[in-house]
N, C-alpha and C positions, 0 to 999 in steps of 0.2 A: 418269268422272272428277269429275263433281259432290260425288256421295256423298265421294269422296275429300277434297277440298277442303272441304268441309264439318266433316267429322272430324275434321282439322288445326288448321280454324280454332275449334271447339267442345272440343278437348285443350288447346291455348294457352288459351283463355279461364277456363276450367276447375281449369287446371292455376298460373295466376295466380289466381284466385278463390281457391282453396286454402293455397294459398304467403301469400298478402296482398303488400302491398305493402313495398318493399325485402328485401328475403328475403334474410337474412344468408347468405354461404361458410363463413365463421370467426365460432367461441362464445371466450368468453372461458373460461379455463380454470377461473381463481378469479373474484369478488365484484369486484375490486378491480383486474383486468390493466389494463397502462398498452399504447396501441395500440401505442408504437413496440417494444416487448418481443417480438417472431413467437413466441416460445419459450411467450408464455402463451394463443396461442390456437390452439385444434382446428378442424382442417374438419370441415365438415356431408359427410358421407361420402350420395351418391346412391344410389338403388337402383328401380330400375323392376319391378315384379312385370309383365309381362307375360301378357296372355288367352290358355288354354289353346286356346283357338280364332281361326285364321286371321278377322280382322277391323278394324273398328276400336277403336281400343285408347282408349277414353274416360277418363280417371281418375278415380275417386267418390270414395279415399279415402287422406288422407295421417295416416301413423301415424312419428311422430319417435318416437326413444329414447335418452335420455339415458343412458350411463352414466357414474356418478360414484363417488369413493371419499374416504373420508376422508385427511386430509392435516397431517401434525403431529403435535402435542404428543398423548399419553395424554389428559391432562385438559382439549387445548380443541382436538377436530382438525377441522380445517377441511377445507368438502367442496370436489373440485375436478373438475371437466367432464372423462373420459380419453377418451371417444368420443361423439361424437351421429351417427347413422343418421337418413335419411326414406325412409323405405320409402312409395313410391306405387304404388297397385296400379289396374289397370287391369279393364276389362270390354269383351269383344268384343261386345255387343252392337251390334243398328244403333241411330240416335240413336231413332227413333220407340219401338223398341220397349223401350227406359231408359227413356223418361219416360213409358208407356205413356199416352201420343196426346196427355198435356199437356203444358205450358208447363213441366213444373217435374220441374228432376232432383236426387233427394235423392245427397247426400255427403258426408266423414262426417270429419273430422281427430281424431286424437287425440296426446298427448305422452304416453308413460312417462320414469318415472326409476326407472332401474335402480341397486341400490347393490352395486357389484362388490367392494367394502371385505372386504380377508382378517382376520379376528377379529387382535386387538390382543394384541399380548403388549407387559407391560411390558419395560425395558431396564433391567437389574441393572452398577452397572460392579464392575469384578476388583476381589475380596477385597485388601487390602491386605498384601503382601509383607515378612516379618517377618525383617530381617538384621541378626540382635543378635549380636553378635561375646562368651561368654560366658569370665573366666577358664577355664582348665585344672581349678583346686581349687575351682571354686564349690560343688559337691556335697558337698565330702570330709568333715565331720561327719558326712552323712546315708550317705554309701555304704560 
């Protein structure tokens, strides 16, 4: 029972360390998003990869994937965040085997920015339609 309590305490402490203080639940879609515009904020998707074996699920890495796209005009596109996913990888080992008997436990954090933009296609306006009425005998000398 004590190992389970220690495991839960260590897991929560490591998760707090990996995420840092005031970890956000939402991320701004643009660099100048206003807090009161709800549609300009993207929720952070949380995903935990459990260990393959049963045991103490200690979080050892936090990977954040930010998917973004180019938005706006072809000449001056702006970056727009489409999706943010947090992936927590856990390990099923015991606390003592993870630290190797020392007080040091190696953890890692990574952030990946993934461009999911479709290739830019220039947009052209439709050619103008010519709606000219010519007199019936306009080409008379040439016909």
